Each structure stands twice: as structure tokens, then as C-alpha cells.
HTML snippet that shows the backbone in 3Dmol.js (N, CA, C, O; Angstrom):
<script src="https://3Dmol.org/build/3Dmol-min.js"></script>
<div id="view" style="width:600px;height:400px;position:relative"></div>
<script>
const pdb = `
ATOM      1  N   MET A   1      71.441 117.156  82.224  1.00  0.00           N
ATOM      2  CA  MET A   1      72.737 116.778  81.716  1.00  0.00           C
ATOM      3  C   MET A   1      72.916 115.268  81.937  1.00  0.00           C
ATOM      4  O   MET A   1      72.457 114.718  82.937  1.00  0.00           O
ATOM      5  N   ASP A   2      73.566 114.635  81.019  1.00  0.00           N
ATOM      6  CA  ASP A   2      73.801 113.200  81.092  1.00  0.00           C
ATOM      7  C   ASP A   2      74.724 112.860  82.264  1.00  0.00           C
ATOM      8  O   ASP A   2      75.673 113.595  82.540  1.00  0.00           O
ATOM      9  N   ASP A   3      74.449 111.743  82.958  1.00  0.00           N
ATOM     10  CA  ASP A   3      75.257 111.342  84.111  1.00  0.00           C
ATOM     11  C   ASP A   3      76.718 111.105  83.749  1.00  0.00           C
ATOM     12  O   ASP A   3      77.612 111.440  84.527  1.00  0.00           O
ATOM     13  N   ALA A   4      76.963 110.540  82.593  1.00  0.00           N
ATOM     14  CA  ALA A   4      78.350 110.274  82.186  1.00  0.00           C
ATOM     15  C   ALA A   4      79.132 111.571  82.035  1.00  0.00           C
ATOM     16  O   ALA A   4      80.302 111.635  82.413  1.00  0.00           O
ATOM     17  N   ILE A   5      78.509 112.591  81.494  1.00  0.00           N
ATOM     18  CA  ILE A   5      79.182 113.880  81.323  1.00  0.00           C
ATOM     19  C   ILE A   5      79.488 114.498  82.687  1.00  0.00           C
ATOM     20  O   ILE A   5      80.558 115.074  82.886  1.00  0.00           O
ATOM     21  N   VAL A   6      78.553 114.378  83.620  1.00  0.00           N
ATOM     22  CA  VAL A   6      78.773 114.916  84.960  1.00  0.00           C
ATOM     23  C   VAL A   6      79.949 114.217  85.628  1.00  0.00           C
ATOM     24  O   VAL A   6      80.780 114.874  86.254  1.00  0.00           O
ATOM     25  N   TRP A   7      80.033 112.887  85.504  1.00  0.00           N
ATOM     26  CA  TRP A   7      81.149 112.152  86.120  1.00  0.00           C
ATOM     27  C   TRP A   7      82.482 112.479  85.447  1.00  0.00           C
ATOM     28  O   TRP A   7      83.516 112.501  86.114  1.00  0.00           O
ATOM     29  N   ILE A   8      82.473 112.728  84.161  1.00  0.00           N
ATOM     30  CA  ILE A   8      83.701 113.129  83.467  1.00  0.00           C
ATOM     31  C   ILE A   8      84.174 114.492  83.965  1.00  0.00           C
ATOM     32  O   ILE A   8      85.373 114.710  84.136  1.00  0.00           O
ATOM     33  N   ILE A   9      83.238 115.404  84.196  1.00  0.00           N
ATOM     34  CA  ILE A   9      83.590 116.721  84.721  1.00  0.00           C
ATOM     35  C   ILE A   9      84.142 116.599  86.140  1.00  0.00           C
ATOM     36  O   ILE A   9      85.133 117.247  86.477  1.00  0.00           O
ATOM     37  N   ILE A  10      83.513 115.779  86.965  1.00  0.00           N
ATOM     38  CA  ILE A  10      83.994 115.577  88.334  1.00  0.00           C
ATOM     39  C   ILE A  10      85.403 115.002  88.321  1.00  0.00           C
ATOM     40  O   ILE A  10      86.269 115.466  89.063  1.00  0.00           O
ATOM     41  N   ILE A  11      85.638 114.007  87.494  1.00  0.00           N
ATOM     42  CA  ILE A  11      86.967 113.394  87.406  1.00  0.00           C
ATOM     43  C   ILE A  11      87.995 114.405  86.896  1.00  0.00           C
ATOM     44  O   ILE A  11      89.134 114.426  87.362  1.00  0.00           O
ATOM     45  N   ALA A  12      87.593 115.232  85.950  1.00  0.00           N
ATOM     46  CA  ALA A  12      88.525 116.220  85.387  1.00  0.00           C
ATOM     47  C   ALA A  12      88.979 117.241  86.433  1.00  0.00           C
ATOM     48  O   ALA A  12      90.117 117.709  86.381  1.00  0.00           O
ATOM     49  N   PHE A  13      88.116 117.587  87.369  1.00  0.00           N
ATOM     50  CA  PHE A  13      88.515 118.516  88.420  1.00  0.00           C
ATOM     51  C   PHE A  13      89.192 117.812  89.589  1.00  0.00           C
ATOM     52  O   PHE A  13      90.006 118.420  90.284  1.00  0.00           O
ATOM     53  N   TYR A  14      88.873 116.558  89.815  1.00  0.00           N
ATOM     54  CA  TYR A  14      89.411 115.804  90.945  1.00  0.00           C
ATOM     55  C   TYR A  14      90.814 115.270  90.666  1.00  0.00           C
ATOM     56  O   TYR A  14      91.664 115.279  91.556  1.00  0.00           O
ATOM     57  N   ALA A  15      91.061 114.814  89.463  1.00  0.00           N
ATOM     58  CA  ALA A  15      92.331 114.164  89.123  1.00  0.00           C
ATOM     59  C   ALA A  15      93.559 115.050  89.341  1.00  0.00           C
ATOM     60  O   ALA A  15      94.538 114.568  89.910  1.00  0.00           O
ATOM     61  N   PRO A  16      93.560 116.307  88.923  1.00  0.00           N
ATOM     62  CA  PRO A  16      94.770 117.107  89.165  1.00  0.00           C
ATOM     63  C   PRO A  16      95.125 117.229  90.644  1.00  0.00           C
ATOM     64  O   PRO A  16      96.299 117.155  91.007  1.00  0.00           O
ATOM     65  N   LEU A  17      94.132 117.413  91.488  1.00  0.00           N
ATOM     66  CA  LEU A  17      94.405 117.473  92.927  1.00  0.00           C
ATOM     67  C   LEU A  17      94.935 116.142  93.436  1.00  0.00           C
ATOM     68  O   LEU A  17      95.862 116.091  94.245  1.00  0.00           O
ATOM     69  N   HIS A  18      94.342 115.092  92.957  1.00  0.00           N
ATOM     70  CA  HIS A  18      94.694 113.755  93.440  1.00  0.00           C
ATOM     71  C   HIS A  18      96.111 113.371  93.027  1.00  0.00           C
ATOM     72  O   HIS A  18      96.810 112.695  93.782  1.00  0.00           O
ATOM     73  N   TYR A  19      96.540 113.783  91.861  1.00  0.00           N
ATOM     74  CA  TYR A  19      97.881 113.445  91.381  1.00  0.00           C
ATOM     75  C   TYR A  19      98.945 114.456  91.818  1.00  0.00           C
ATOM     76  O   TYR A  19     100.058 114.070  92.174  1.00  0.00           O
ATOM     77  N   LEU A  20      98.610 115.733  91.792  1.00  0.00           N
ATOM     78  CA  LEU A  20      99.626 116.755  92.004  1.00  0.00           C
ATOM     79  C   LEU A  20     100.011 116.970  93.461  1.00  0.00           C
ATOM     80  O   LEU A  20     101.155 117.329  93.740  1.00  0.00           O
ATOM     81  N   LEU A  21      99.093 116.761  94.396  1.00  0.00           N
ATOM     82  CA  LEU A  21      99.429 116.994  95.795  1.00  0.00           C
ATOM     83  C   LEU A  21     100.568 116.105  96.291  1.00  0.00           C
ATOM     84  O   LEU A  21     101.512 116.631  96.881  1.00  0.00           O
ATOM     85  N   PRO A  22     100.531 114.775  96.083  1.00  0.00           N
ATOM     86  CA  PRO A  22     101.661 113.964  96.557  1.00  0.00           C
ATOM     87  C   PRO A  22     102.967 114.285  95.832  1.00  0.00           C
ATOM     88  O   PRO A  22     104.034 114.286  96.446  1.00  0.00           O
ATOM     89  N   VAL A  23     102.889 114.553  94.542  1.00  0.00           N
ATOM     90  CA  VAL A  23     104.098 114.876  93.785  1.00  0.00           C
ATOM     91  C   VAL A  23     104.678 116.206  94.262  1.00  0.00           C
ATOM     92  O   VAL A  23     105.894 116.346  94.387  1.00  0.00           O
ATOM     93  N   LEU A  24     103.823 117.166  94.523  1.00  0.00           N
ATOM     94  CA  LEU A  24     104.279 118.459  95.024  1.00  0.00           C
ATOM     95  C   LEU A  24     104.933 118.311  96.393  1.00  0.00           C
ATOM     96  O   LEU A  24     105.958 118.938  96.660  1.00  0.00           O
ATOM     97  N   VAL A  25     104.355 117.496  97.251  1.00  0.00           N
ATOM     98  CA  VAL A  25     104.960 117.258  98.566  1.00  0.00           C
ATOM     99  C   VAL A  25     106.340 116.627  98.405  1.00  0.00           C
ATOM    100  O   VAL A  25     107.275 117.007  99.109  1.00  0.00           O
ATOM    101  N   LEU A  26     106.477 115.683  97.500  1.00  0.00           N
ATOM    102  CA  LEU A  26     107.776 115.043  97.292  1.00  0.00           C
ATOM    103  C   LEU A  26     108.813 116.016  96.732  1.00  0.00           C
ATOM    104  O   LEU A  26     109.987 115.948  97.098  1.00  0.00           O
ATOM    105  N   PHE A  27     108.391 116.912  95.856  1.00  0.00           N
ATOM    106  CA  PHE A  27     109.331 117.893  95.305  1.00  0.00           C
ATOM    107  C   PHE A  27     109.762 118.917  96.351  1.00  0.00           C
ATOM    108  O   PHE A  27     110.936 119.281  96.419  1.00  0.00           O
ATOM    109  N   ILE A  28     108.825 119.378  97.159  1.00  0.00           N
ATOM    110  CA  ILE A  28     109.121 120.450  98.098  1.00  0.00           C
ATOM    111  C   ILE A  28     109.868 119.947  99.330  1.00  0.00           C
ATOM    112  O   ILE A  28     110.839 120.567  99.764  1.00  0.00           O
ATOM    113  N   THR A  29     109.424 118.834  99.889  1.00  0.00           N
ATOM    114  CA  THR A  29     109.988 118.390 101.164  1.00  0.00           C
ATOM    115  C   THR A  29     111.032 117.304 101.025  1.00  0.00           C
ATOM    116  O   THR A  29     111.615 116.884 102.024  1.00  0.00           O
ATOM    117  N   GLY A  30     111.284 116.841  99.817  1.00  0.00           N
ATOM    118  CA  GLY A  30     112.199 115.730  99.636  1.00  0.00           C
ATOM    119  C   GLY A  30     113.654 116.116  99.823  1.00  0.00           C
ATOM    120  O   GLY A  30     114.129 117.104  99.263  1.00  0.00           O
ATOM    121  N   THR A  31     114.354 115.318 100.623  1.00  0.00           N
ATOM    122  CA  THR A  31     115.788 115.508 100.794  1.00  0.00           C
ATOM    123  C   THR A  31     116.537 114.275 100.297  1.00  0.00           C
ATOM    124  O   THR A  31     117.742 114.146 100.510  1.00  0.00           O
ATOM    125  N   GLU A  32     115.826 113.378  99.641  1.00  0.00           N
ATOM    126  CA  GLU A  32     116.432 112.150  99.143  1.00  0.00           C
ATOM    127  C   GLU A  32     117.245 112.438  97.881  1.00  0.00           C
ATOM    128  O   GLU A  32     117.150 113.513  97.288  1.00  0.00           O
ATOM    129  N   ALA A  33     118.042 111.449  97.494  1.00  0.00           N
ATOM    130  CA  ALA A  33     118.768 111.541  96.226  1.00  0.00           C
ATOM    131  C   ALA A  33     117.763 111.529  95.081  1.00  0.00           C
ATOM    132  O   ALA A  33     116.626 111.086  95.241  1.00  0.00           O
ATOM    133  N   ASP A  34     118.198 112.019  93.928  1.00  0.00           N
ATOM    134  CA  ASP A  34     117.282 112.124  92.787  1.00  0.00           C
ATOM    135  C   ASP A  34     116.697 110.775  92.393  1.00  0.00           C
ATOM    136  O   ASP A  34     115.512 110.689  92.070  1.00  0.00           O
ATOM    137  N   GLU A  35     117.504 109.727  92.412  1.00  0.00           N
ATOM    138  CA  GLU A  35     117.016 108.397  92.033  1.00  0.00           C
ATOM    139  C   GLU A  35     115.918 107.924  92.981  1.00  0.00           C
ATOM    140  O   GLU A  35     114.907 107.377  92.542  1.00  0.00           O
ATOM    141  N   VAL A  36     116.115 108.133  94.257  1.00  0.00           N
ATOM    142  CA  VAL A  36     115.116 107.734  95.252  1.00  0.00           C
ATOM    143  C   VAL A  36     113.870 108.600  95.118  1.00  0.00           C
ATOM    144  O   VAL A  36     112.748 108.105  95.227  1.00  0.00           O
ATOM    145  N   ARG A  37     114.067 109.886  94.883  1.00  0.00           N
ATOM    146  CA  ARG A  37     112.916 110.787  94.743  1.00  0.00           C
ATOM    147  C   ARG A  37     112.066 110.401  93.539  1.00  0.00           C
ATOM    148  O   ARG A  37     110.838 110.390  93.633  1.00  0.00           O
ATOM    149  N   TRP A  38     112.696 110.084  92.411  1.00  0.00           N
ATOM    150  CA  TRP A  38     111.923 109.693  91.222  1.00  0.00           C
ATOM    151  C   TRP A  38     111.203 108.370  91.445  1.00  0.00           C
ATOM    152  O   TRP A  38     110.100 108.170  90.937  1.00  0.00           O
ATOM    153  N   ARG A  39     111.821 107.463  92.203  1.00  0.00           N
ATOM    154  CA  ARG A  39     111.157 106.208  92.528  1.00  0.00           C
ATOM    155  C   ARG A  39     109.930 106.474  93.404  1.00  0.00           C
ATOM    156  O   ARG A  39     108.881 105.857  93.214  1.00  0.00           O
ATOM    157  N   LEU A  40     110.063 107.383  94.352  1.00  0.00           N
ATOM    158  CA  LEU A  40     108.927 107.747  95.196  1.00  0.00           C
ATOM    159  C   LEU A  40     107.826 108.443  94.395  1.00  0.00           C
ATOM    160  O   LEU A  40     106.640 108.220  94.642  1.00  0.00           O
ATOM    161  N   ILE A  41     108.214 109.274  93.448  1.00  0.00           N
ATOM    162  CA  ILE A  41     107.216 109.953  92.619  1.00  0.00           C
ATOM    163  C   ILE A  41     106.457 108.946  91.764  1.00  0.00           C
ATOM    164  O   ILE A  41     105.233 109.018  91.651  1.00  0.00           O
ATOM    165  N   ARG A  42     107.189 108.001  91.159  1.00  0.00           N
ATOM    166  CA  ARG A  42     106.496 106.963  90.375  1.00  0.00           C
ATOM    167  C   ARG A  42     105.558 106.159  91.263  1.00  0.00           C
ATOM    168  O   ARG A  42     104.437 105.852  90.856  1.00  0.00           O
ATOM    169  N   GLY A  43     105.992 105.820  92.452  1.00  0.00           N
ATOM    170  CA  GLY A  43     105.135 105.094  93.390  1.00  0.00           C
ATOM    171  C   GLY A  43     103.908 105.893  93.777  1.00  0.00           C
ATOM    172  O   GLY A  43     102.810 105.345  93.878  1.00  0.00           O
ATOM    173  N   ALA A  44     104.091 107.198  93.996  1.00  0.00           N
ATOM    174  CA  ALA A  44     102.952 108.051  94.340  1.00  0.00           C
ATOM    175  C   ALA A  44     101.969 108.143  93.182  1.00  0.00           C
ATOM    176  O   ALA A  44     100.758 108.169  93.403  1.00  0.00           O
ATOM    177  N   LEU A  45     102.469 108.191  91.959  1.00  0.00           N
ATOM    178  CA  LEU A  45     101.568 108.236  90.794  1.00  0.00           C
ATOM    179  C   LEU A  45     100.808 106.930  90.625  1.00  0.00           C
ATOM    180  O   LEU A  45      99.630 106.938  90.268  1.00  0.00           O
ATOM    181  N   VAL A  46     101.472 105.812  90.879  1.00  0.00           N
ATOM    182  CA  VAL A  46     100.782 104.518  90.815  1.00  0.00           C
ATOM    183  C   VAL A  46      99.731 104.437  91.916  1.00  0.00           C
ATOM    184  O   VAL A  46      98.600 104.019  91.667  1.00  0.00           O
ATOM    185  N   ASP A  47     100.097 104.835  93.127  1.00  0.00           N
ATOM    186  CA  ASP A  47      99.135 104.841  94.228  1.00  0.00           C
ATOM    187  C   ASP A  47      97.951 105.753  93.932  1.00  0.00           C
ATOM    188  O   ASP A  47      96.805 105.417  94.233  1.00  0.00           O
ATOM    189  N   SER A  48      98.235 106.900  93.345  1.00  0.00           N
ATOM    190  CA  SER A  48      97.162 107.832  92.992  1.00  0.00           C
ATOM    191  C   SER A  48      96.224 107.231  91.954  1.00  0.00           C
ATOM    192  O   SER A  48      95.005 107.367  92.061  1.00  0.00           O
ATOM    193  N   SER A  49      96.790 106.566  90.954  1.00  0.00           N
ATOM    194  CA  SER A  49      95.956 105.952  89.914  1.00  0.00           C
ATOM    195  C   SER A  49      95.069 104.851  90.491  1.00  0.00           C
ATOM    196  O   SER A  49      93.873 104.788  90.208  1.00  0.00           O
ATOM    197  N   LEU A  50      95.669 103.993  91.298  1.00  0.00           N
ATOM    198  CA  LEU A  50      94.894 102.897  91.880  1.00  0.00           C
ATOM    199  C   LEU A  50      93.814 103.405  92.828  1.00  0.00           C
ATOM    200  O   LEU A  50      92.669 102.956  92.772  1.00  0.00           O
ATOM    201  N   SER A  51      94.177 104.330  93.687  1.00  0.00           N
ATOM    202  CA  SER A  51      93.182 104.823  94.644  1.00  0.00           C
ATOM    203  C   SER A  51      92.075 105.606  93.943  1.00  0.00           C
ATOM    204  O   SER A  51      90.918 105.548  94.361  1.00  0.00           O
ATOM    205  N   MET A  52      92.414 106.331  92.890  1.00  0.00           N
ATOM    206  CA  MET A  52      91.388 107.075  92.177  1.00  0.00           C
ATOM    207  C   MET A  52      90.420 106.137  91.452  1.00  0.00           C
ATOM    208  O   MET A  52      89.209 106.355  91.477  1.00  0.00           O
ATOM    209  N   CYS A  53      90.943 105.108  90.814  1.00  0.00           N
ATOM    210  CA  CYS A  53      90.070 104.151  90.122  1.00  0.00           C
ATOM    211  C   CYS A  53      89.169 103.410  91.100  1.00  0.00           C
ATOM    212  O   CYS A  53      87.969 103.265  90.864  1.00  0.00           O
ATOM    213  N   MET A  54      89.751 102.943  92.195  1.00  0.00           N
ATOM    214  CA  MET A  54      88.937 102.231  93.190  1.00  0.00           C
ATOM    215  C   MET A  54      87.919 103.164  93.833  1.00  0.00           C
ATOM    216  O   MET A  54      86.767 102.781  94.039  1.00  0.00           O
ATOM    217  N   ALA A  55      88.338 104.386  94.151  1.00  0.00           N
ATOM    218  CA  ALA A  55      87.430 105.333  94.790  1.00  0.00           C
ATOM    219  C   ALA A  55      86.254 105.665  93.884  1.00  0.00           C
ATOM    220  O   ALA A  55      85.114 105.709  94.345  1.00  0.00           O
ATOM    221  N   PHE A  56      86.512 105.898  92.609  1.00  0.00           N
ATOM    222  CA  PHE A  56      85.407 106.250  91.719  1.00  0.00           C
ATOM    223  C   PHE A  56      84.479 105.072  91.457  1.00  0.00           C
ATOM    224  O   PHE A  56      83.281 105.266  91.252  1.00  0.00           O
ATOM    225  N   ALA A  57      85.005 103.869  91.460  1.00  0.00           N
ATOM    226  CA  ALA A  57      84.120 102.705  91.321  1.00  0.00           C
ATOM    227  C   ALA A  57      83.169 102.615  92.508  1.00  0.00           C
ATOM    228  O   ALA A  57      81.974 102.380  92.335  1.00  0.00           O
ATOM    229  N   VAL A  58      83.695 102.800  93.697  1.00  0.00           N
ATOM    230  CA  VAL A  58      82.866 102.755  94.908  1.00  0.00           C
ATOM    231  C   VAL A  58      81.926 103.950  94.962  1.00  0.00           C
ATOM    232  O   VAL A  58      80.753 103.805  95.306  1.00  0.00           O
ATOM    233  N   VAL A  59      82.434 105.120  94.627  1.00  0.00           N
ATOM    234  CA  VAL A  59      81.641 106.348  94.704  1.00  0.00           C
ATOM    235  C   VAL A  59      80.466 106.318  93.735  1.00  0.00           C
ATOM    236  O   VAL A  59      79.357 106.713  94.096  1.00  0.00           O
ATOM    237  N   ILE A  60      80.690 105.864  92.536  1.00  0.00           N
ATOM    238  CA  ILE A  60      79.587 105.800  91.563  1.00  0.00           C
ATOM    239  C   ILE A  60      78.520 104.823  92.037  1.00  0.00           C
ATOM    240  O   ILE A  60      77.327 105.093  91.903  1.00  0.00           O
ATOM    241  N   ALA A  61      78.946 103.682  92.593  1.00  0.00           N
ATOM    242  CA  ALA A  61      77.966 102.722  93.116  1.00  0.00           C
ATOM    243  C   ALA A  61      77.193 103.320  94.293  1.00  0.00           C
ATOM    244  O   ALA A  61      75.973 103.174  94.369  1.00  0.00           O
ATOM    245  N   LEU A  62      77.888 103.985  95.203  1.00  0.00           N
ATOM    246  CA  LEU A  62      77.211 104.605  96.350  1.00  0.00           C
ATOM    247  C   LEU A  62      76.288 105.734  95.914  1.00  0.00           C
ATOM    248  O   LEU A  62      75.187 105.881  96.446  1.00  0.00           O
ATOM    249  N   PHE A  63      76.727 106.520  94.959  1.00  0.00           N
ATOM    250  CA  PHE A  63      75.909 107.629  94.473  1.00  0.00           C
ATOM    251  C   PHE A  63      74.615 107.117  93.838  1.00  0.00           C
ATOM    252  O   PHE A  63      73.543 107.683  94.056  1.00  0.00           O
ATOM    253  N   ASN A  64      74.722 106.051  93.057  1.00  0.00           N
ATOM    254  CA  ASN A  64      73.528 105.483  92.436  1.00  0.00           C
ATOM    255  C   ASN A  64      72.580 104.873  93.464  1.00  0.00           C
ATOM    256  O   ASN A  64      71.377 104.774  93.223  1.00  0.00           O
ATOM    257  N   ALA A  65      73.134 104.458  94.631  1.00  0.00           N
ATOM    258  CA  ALA A  65      72.298 103.908  95.693  1.00  0.00           C
ATOM    259  C   ALA A  65      71.716 105.004  96.588  1.00  0.00           C
ATOM    260  O   ALA A  65      70.914 104.718  97.476  1.00  0.00           O
ATOM    261  N   GLY A  66      72.116 106.255  96.357  1.00  0.00           N
ATOM    262  CA  GLY A  66      71.568 107.366  97.122  1.00  0.00           C
ATOM    263  C   GLY A  66      72.412 107.783  98.312  1.00  0.00           C
ATOM    264  O   GLY A  66      71.973 108.622  99.097  1.00  0.00           O
ATOM    265  N   TRP A  67      73.579 107.243  98.473  1.00  0.00           N
ATOM    266  CA  TRP A  67      74.473 107.568  99.583  1.00  0.00           C
ATOM    267  C   TRP A  67      75.453 108.659  99.148  1.00  0.00           C
ATOM    268  O   TRP A  67      76.655 108.413  99.053  1.00  0.00           O
ATOM    269  N   ILE A  68      74.951 109.838  98.888  1.00  0.00           N
ATOM    270  CA  ILE A  68      75.752 110.903  98.305  1.00  0.00           C
ATOM    271  C   ILE A  68      76.817 111.406  99.283  1.00  0.00           C
ATOM    272  O   ILE A  68      77.970 111.587  98.891  1.00  0.00           O
ATOM    273  N   PHE A  69      76.452 111.634 100.544  1.00  0.00           N
ATOM    274  CA  PHE A  69      77.413 112.146 101.516  1.00  0.00           C
ATOM    275  C   PHE A  69      78.559 111.156 101.719  1.00  0.00           C
ATOM    276  O   PHE A  69      79.724 111.552 101.767  1.00  0.00           O
ATOM    277  N   THR A  70      78.229 109.882 101.835  1.00  0.00           N
ATOM    278  CA  THR A  70      79.255 108.852 102.007  1.00  0.00           C
ATOM    279  C   THR A  70      80.161 108.789 100.777  1.00  0.00           C
ATOM    280  O   THR A  70      81.373 108.616 100.905  1.00  0.00           O
ATOM    281  N   ALA A  71      79.585 108.926  99.610  1.00  0.00           N
ATOM    282  CA  ALA A  71      80.369 108.897  98.373  1.00  0.00           C
ATOM    283  C   ALA A  71      81.359 110.056  98.330  1.00  0.00           C
ATOM    284  O   ALA A  71      82.521 109.859  97.976  1.00  0.00           O
ATOM    285  N   MET A  72      80.925 111.239  98.677  1.00  0.00           N
ATOM    286  CA  MET A  72      81.824 112.395  98.654  1.00  0.00           C
ATOM    287  C   MET A  72      82.889 112.293  99.753  1.00  0.00           C
ATOM    288  O   MET A  72      84.017 112.749  99.568  1.00  0.00           O
ATOM    289  N   LEU A  73      82.535 111.698 100.889  1.00  0.00           N
ATOM    290  CA  LEU A  73      83.511 111.485 101.950  1.00  0.00           C
ATOM    291  C   LEU A  73      84.601 110.512 101.500  1.00  0.00           C
ATOM    292  O   LEU A  73      85.775 110.704 101.818  1.00  0.00           O
ATOM    293  N   ILE A  74      84.220 109.487 100.773  1.00  0.00           N
ATOM    294  CA  ILE A  74      85.204 108.535 100.242  1.00  0.00           C
ATOM    295  C   ILE A  74      86.126 109.221  99.242  1.00  0.00           C
ATOM    296  O   ILE A  74      87.328 108.956  99.229  1.00  0.00           O
ATOM    297  N   LEU A  75      85.584 110.091  98.412  1.00  0.00           N
ATOM    298  CA  LEU A  75      86.442 110.846  97.484  1.00  0.00           C
ATOM    299  C   LEU A  75      87.451 111.703  98.242  1.00  0.00           C
ATOM    300  O   LEU A  75      88.620 111.774  97.865  1.00  0.00           O
ATOM    301  N   LEU A  76      87.002 112.342  99.295  1.00  0.00           N
ATOM    302  CA  LEU A  76      87.904 113.165 100.089  1.00  0.00           C
ATOM    303  C   LEU A  76      88.981 112.324 100.763  1.00  0.00           C
ATOM    304  O   LEU A  76      90.158 112.680 100.722  1.00  0.00           O
ATOM    305  N   LEU A  77      88.596 111.223 101.375  1.00  0.00           N
ATOM    306  CA  LEU A  77      89.557 110.383 102.083  1.00  0.00           C
ATOM    307  C   LEU A  77      90.530 109.673 101.138  1.00  0.00           C
ATOM    308  O   LEU A  77      91.673 109.409 101.509  1.00  0.00           O
ATOM    309  N   SER A  78      90.084 109.367  99.933  1.00  0.00           N
ATOM    310  CA  SER A  78      90.977 108.677  98.994  1.00  0.00           C
ATOM    311  C   SER A  78      92.119 109.572  98.515  1.00  0.00           C
ATOM    312  O   SER A  78      93.107 109.076  97.972  1.00  0.00           O
ATOM    313  N   MET A  79      91.994 110.872  98.710  1.00  0.00           N
ATOM    314  CA  MET A  79      93.076 111.776  98.326  1.00  0.00           C
ATOM    315  C   MET A  79      94.304 111.594  99.216  1.00  0.00           C
ATOM    316  O   MET A  79      95.416 111.948  98.823  1.00  0.00           O
ATOM    317  N   PHE A  80      94.106 111.046 100.407  1.00  0.00           N
ATOM    318  CA  PHE A  80      95.215 110.892 101.345  1.00  0.00           C
ATOM    319  C   PHE A  80      95.947 109.569 101.193  1.00  0.00           C
ATOM    320  O   PHE A  80      97.022 109.406 101.770  1.00  0.00           O
ATOM    321  N   TYR A  81      95.408 108.620 100.440  1.00  0.00           N
ATOM    322  CA  TYR A  81      96.061 107.320 100.304  1.00  0.00           C
ATOM    323  C   TYR A  81      97.461 107.388  99.687  1.00  0.00           C
ATOM    324  O   TYR A  81      98.350 106.684 100.166  1.00  0.00           O
ATOM    325  N   PRO A  82      97.703 108.193  98.659  1.00  0.00           N
ATOM    326  CA  PRO A  82      99.066 108.256  98.107  1.00  0.00           C
ATOM    327  C   PRO A  82     100.120 108.731  99.104  1.00  0.00           C
ATOM    328  O   PRO A  82     101.310 108.483  98.909  1.00  0.00           O
ATOM    329  N   PHE A  83      99.700 109.405 100.161  1.00  0.00           N
ATOM    330  CA  PHE A  83     100.652 109.884 101.157  1.00  0.00           C
ATOM    331  C   PHE A  83     101.126 108.775 102.089  1.00  0.00           C
ATOM    332  O   PHE A  83     102.100 108.963 102.817  1.00  0.00           O
ATOM    333  N   VAL A  84     100.459 107.627 102.081  1.00  0.00           N
ATOM    334  CA  VAL A  84     100.851 106.524 102.951  1.00  0.00           C
ATOM    335  C   VAL A  84     102.258 106.052 102.612  1.00  0.00           C
ATOM    336  O   VAL A  84     103.076 105.866 103.513  1.00  0.00           O
ATOM    337  N   ARG A  85     102.553 105.858 101.349  1.00  0.00           N
ATOM    338  CA  ARG A  85     103.890 105.421 100.935  1.00  0.00           C
ATOM    339  C   ARG A  85     104.943 106.481 101.269  1.00  0.00           C
ATOM    340  O   ARG A  85     106.053 106.150 101.686  1.00  0.00           O
ATOM    341  N   ILE A  86     104.594 107.739 101.086  1.00  0.00           N
ATOM    342  CA  ILE A  86     105.534 108.817 101.375  1.00  0.00           C
ATOM    343  C   ILE A  86     105.858 108.837 102.867  1.00  0.00           C
ATOM    344  O   ILE A  86     107.026 108.912 103.248  1.00  0.00           O
ATOM    345  N   LEU A  87     104.837 108.772 103.703  1.00  0.00           N
ATOM    346  CA  LEU A  87     105.064 108.798 105.148  1.00  0.00           C
ATOM    347  C   LEU A  87     105.818 107.566 105.628  1.00  0.00           C
ATOM    348  O   LEU A  87     106.669 107.654 106.514  1.00  0.00           O
ATOM    349  N   ARG A  88     105.502 106.425 105.042  1.00  0.00           N
ATOM    350  CA  ARG A  88     106.198 105.196 105.425  1.00  0.00           C
ATOM    351  C   ARG A  88     107.683 105.296 105.076  1.00  0.00           C
ATOM    352  O   ARG A  88     108.534 104.868 105.856  1.00  0.00           O
ATOM    353  N   HIS A  89     107.992 105.852 103.921  1.00  0.00           N
ATOM    354  CA  HIS A  89     109.397 106.016 103.512  1.00  0.00           C
ATOM    355  C   HIS A  89     110.104 107.031 104.427  1.00  0.00           C
ATOM    356  O   HIS A  89     111.246 106.812 104.830  1.00  0.00           O
ATOM    357  N   ARG A  90     109.447 108.103 104.741  1.00  0.00           N
ATOM    358  CA  ARG A  90     110.051 109.123 105.596  1.00  0.00           C
ATOM    359  C   ARG A  90     110.305 108.574 106.999  1.00  0.00           C
ATOM    360  O   ARG A  90     111.295 108.942 107.631  1.00  0.00           O
ATOM    361  N   ARG A  91     109.438 107.710 107.491  1.00  0.00           N
ATOM    362  CA  ARG A  91     109.657 107.103 108.801  1.00  0.00           C
ATOM    363  C   ARG A  91     110.830 106.132 108.774  1.00  0.00           C
ATOM    364  O   ARG A  91     111.564 106.012 109.756  1.00  0.00           O
ATOM    365  N   GLU A  92     111.009 105.436 107.644  1.00  0.00           N
ATOM    366  CA  GLU A  92     112.167 104.537 107.517  1.00  0.00           C
ATOM    367  C   GLU A  92     113.468 105.317 107.563  1.00  0.00           C
ATOM    368  O   GLU A  92     114.452 104.862 108.147  1.00  0.00           O
ATOM    369  N   ILE A  93     113.474 106.488 106.949  1.00  0.00           N
ATOM    370  CA  ILE A  93     114.681 107.309 106.926  1.00  0.00           C
ATOM    371  C   ILE A  93     114.979 107.847 108.331  1.00  0.00           C
ATOM    372  O   ILE A  93     116.122 107.805 108.785  1.00  0.00           O
ATOM    373  N   SER A  94     113.963 108.345 109.006  1.00  0.00           N
ATOM    374  CA  SER A  94     114.185 108.968 110.320  1.00  0.00           C
ATOM    375  C   SER A  94     114.321 107.941 111.438  1.00  0.00           C
ATOM    376  O   SER A  94     114.886 108.236 112.491  1.00  0.00           O
ATOM    377  N   GLY A  95     113.801 106.727 111.209  1.00  0.00           N
ATOM    378  CA  GLY A  95     113.788 105.733 112.296  1.00  0.00           C
ATOM    379  C   GLY A  95     114.915 104.795 112.308  1.00  0.00           C
ATOM    380  O   GLY A  95     114.989 103.929 113.180  1.00  0.00           O
TER     381      GLY A  95
END
`;
const viewer = $3Dmol.createViewer("view");
viewer.addModel(pdb, "pdb");
viewer.setStyle({}, {cartoon: {color: "spectrum"}});
viewer.zoomTo();
viewer.render();
</script>
């Protein structure tokens, strides 16, 4: 199978998790006003887009260099980056 097709399949399965988890957390646990919640959701989507693009650029380079385990670890860890803004906002509210 062509490498490009494999990466498209990986992205297709990875993207929903990467985007939906922070948004789901904001919907379920959010006690903010609607305006603040929508601002946080937009921020989480921007963070998700940036972290996913950067992660896949690094992962593809690492994978081509033969560092497969490190590449997959970076994909896993990049899923948590969108939560940084959420946690920072929640600490501002509670602190």
C-alpha cells in the first residue's frame, strides 16, 4: 500500500479523537457561561489543529528515520496538548 494512503488512514482515525476529546470535556464539565464556553471550544479546536499538524510533521519525519516507537509516543502525547488551555482556564477560575 502506498505510504500516503496509510498516513491518510492514520490521520482519519486520529483526528476525531484529537478534536472531540477536548470539546467533549468542555461540554460535560463546563460550568462557564455560554460565551466563555464557546470561546474555550474555539481555542481548543485551534490548539487541536496546531498540535495535530505539528505532531504529524514530526511523526512522519521520525517514522521515515526509523524511530517508530518515538513517533507513536509523540502522537499519543500530542493528544493532551489541547487540554493545557482548558486546565489553565479552570485554574484561573478556582484560584
